N, C-alpha and C positions, 0 to 999 in steps of 0.2 A: 572573433572566431568562436563558433559554437563548441561547447563541450560535447564530444561524441562518446557514446558507450555502446558496448555490445549488450543489448537489453536481455536480461534473464527471462523476462516474460515473453517477448516476441522473437527471441533468438535471431536478432538482426541488429546491424549497426544503425543506431538512431541518435537523435539529439537527446542529450542528457539534461539533468537539472542544472540550474545556474549555480547552486551551492548545496551542500549537504542539508537535508531536512532536519537533522538532529545533531547535537554536539556529542556524538558517541561513536563507538566502533560500528554499530549497526547503521548509523546515519552515513558513515563513510562507505559502508558496503552498498547501501542504496545509491549513493552518489556515483559510485564507480560501475554499477551494474543495472540501473533502472532508467529507462527512458522517460522523458517528459510526458509522453503520451500515456505510458503505463502508470506513472504517478498520478496523473489526472483521473484515470479510471479508479485507482485506489482511493482517492479523495471521495469519489462518489460512493464507493463500496463502504468506506468508513462511515459516511453519513447514514447510509442505510443500516449498518450494524448498530450505530448509536441509537437510532430511532427504534428499530425492531426490538432490540434488547433493553431499551430504555436505560442506557448506560449514562453514568455521570463521569465525564471524561477526566475530571480532576482526581478521581479515586485511583489508588494503586491497582486495584483489581481490574478496573476498566482499562487502564493503561497497559497492564500485562496482557490482557485478553486481546487488545488491539494490536500490540506488537506481535503476538503469536499469529493472529490472523494476517497481518501484513507480511510476515515471513512466509506463510503458506501461500499467500496471493502471488508474491513475486518469485519465490524460490522453491515452492512445493507444487502441489496439485491444483493450486488456484484458490483454495478455500471454499468451503461449502456455504451456501446461502442458508439463512435460518429456515427451518421447515415451515414456519408460519408465514414466510414472505410470499406476498402476492405481487407480481410485477405490475406496474401501472400499464394501463391500456393506451 
């Protein structure tokens, strides 16, 4: 049986993740409140942020920035795109 959640991003009951993405309280919050669909969208947004800002994901600064952006993406206003970002055609 699928793990169902009330998705914080879509405000609807949807299929959730198979397991928490992180071993932390924040990972549990995502597991309980974020759908599989919204998580997939975050993964794409994270790739864009890593590339646009040329982040090194193993650094503490990049990790803190990404967690902040992830929190905003799921539980805030959605997170702003970098001003230099140009969407692919």
